[in-house]
N, C-alpha and C positions, 0 to 999 in steps of 0.2 A: 531539503524538501520537507514540507510539513505533511503529515498523514491526513490532516483534516480536509485538505482540498480533494484528495483522492477519495476519501470516505464519503464526503458530501456529494461529489459528482457521481460516484458509483451508486449511492442510495437513490438519488433523484433519477438516475438512468434506469434503475430497476423498476421504478414505478411508472416511468414515462412522464409523469407530471405529479409533483408532490409538494405538500406544504411543509413548513418547518417542523411541525409537531410529528408528522409522519417520519421525516428524516431522523429526528431525535429519537423516536421510539425504536426505529430500526437499529440505529447505532447503539442504543442502550441494550437492546435485545442481544446484539452481537458482543456485548461487553466492552465496546470500544471506549467507554468512559473510564474503564479500569486500566487499559493498556495504551491509551493515546490521549491526546489533548482535546478529544471530542466532548467538551462540556457544553451545556445548553447555550451559553453566550457565544462560544466560538462557532457553534453550528449556525446560529442565526446570523452572526456576523459574516461567516463564509458565504452563506446564501446571498445576502445583500451585496457583498463585495463582488462575487462572481457574476451577479446580474449586471452590476455596473461595468464590469470588464467585458461584457458581451458573451460570457460563457453560458449564461442562462437567460431565459425570458421570464419575467415576473408577470403573472396573470392575477389580477385582483378578482376575488370572488364575491358573491353576494353574501350578506350577513346570514348566519344560521337561522333557520326557522325556529329553533329552540331559544333564540335570543342571544346567541354567541356572536362575537365580533366577526367581521369579514376576515378571511385569511388570504394570504398571498400564496399562490401555487407557482412552483418553479418547474421549468422544462429546459433541458439542455438544447443549446443551439448547435449548429454544425461545429463551430469553434469549441464549444464545450465538449462535444464528443471527441474531437481531436485531442484536447487537453487531457481528458480522462484517459484515453489510450496511451498518450505520451507518458503520463504519470504512472500508469499501471506497468508499462514496459520498463520504465526506470526502476520502479519498486522491486520488480522481479530480477533484474539483472545487476543492480548495484550491490556492491559488497560493503560500502562505507556509509550506509545510512543507519539511523536508529532503528531498533527492532520494530517500532510501531509502523514504520513505512513498509517493511517487508511483510508484517502481519496484515496490513491493509491490502497489499498486493496479492497475498495468498487468498485473502477473502474474496477477491474478484477474479482470481485465476481462470475460472471457467468461462469468462467473457472473451477469452482468446481461443483461437484454434489450437488444437493439441500440439502440432508441430512447432508453432511459434512459441508457445509457453515453454516447451522443452528447450528450444534454442536459447531463449532468454535465461533460463535457469542454468544452462551450460555456460553461458557467458558469466553468470554469477560465480560458478565454481572456478572458472579460469581466473577471474579477478581475485578470488579468495586465495587461490594457490600462488598467484603472483605476489600478493600482499605478504603471504607467509614467507616466501623466499626473500622478499625485500627486507623483512624484519630479520631473518637469519643472516643475510649479507651485511646489513648496515646497522642493525640495532642489537647485536648480540655481543657480549663481552668477548674480547680476544683471549686467547690462552694466557692464563696468569693474571688477567685483569679482574678486579673485584668491584663490581658495581653495587654491591650490597643489596639492599631490598629493592632498589630501582630495577634490577634485573627481573624481578617478579612481574613487572609491567610487561616486559617483552615476552615472558612466558605466558602471561594472560592473553596477549595479542595472538601469539602462535596458536594457543589452545582454541581461541575464538575462531580463528581462520580454519583450523582443522575440523572442529565440530560443526561449524557453519557449512563447510564443504560436504561433510558426511551427511548432514540432514538434507541438504539440497540434492545430493546424488540419490538419496532414498526417494525423495519426491519425484525426481526424474524417472527412476525405475517404475514407480507406481503409475505415473502418467503414461509411460511407454507400454505398460502392461494393460492399459485401458481404463484406469481408475477415473471416475468422474465423467460426467457428460459435459463436453466442451462445446464452445461456439461452433456452429455449423454441423453439429452431430445429431440434431433433433430438437425437441422441446426442452428448454432448461427450466 
């Protein structure tokens, strides 16, 4: 999964209707250009591609009174809303995505009801624990075997699973204690 789809859908959704420059500014403000593939060209490409896929409606606007060019504003369709929430749920529950996908998911975490977000994060913890045990069962040198420096890879994987689980359990605790205003709890 590419984080750019989730990021662009989420940014447009937050505005209700937004043009590419607004989406780009939001993502740059969030620092997404530093931790994801959200570069200007990929943002505009994603907007146009998702409009062609029926996930957004493109609205042409009048030229600016100051002499600027007309802009295209985008708005999510019902299919776009469904795709946004599908990607968000996947980003929060998957253990095997790049960090930019999880980061994007955490950025939009508050768009879900609290109980659902907690349940998805618990799925992520379970998947991380299962992955860690699979590594230990199938990818750890047996007694007396010497895998040399290759064994460091397995150590990295186990460490990544353990620290990912630890961080996720901490977020679950904060959410269960009432951190953040989640969907359905008032004005976000």
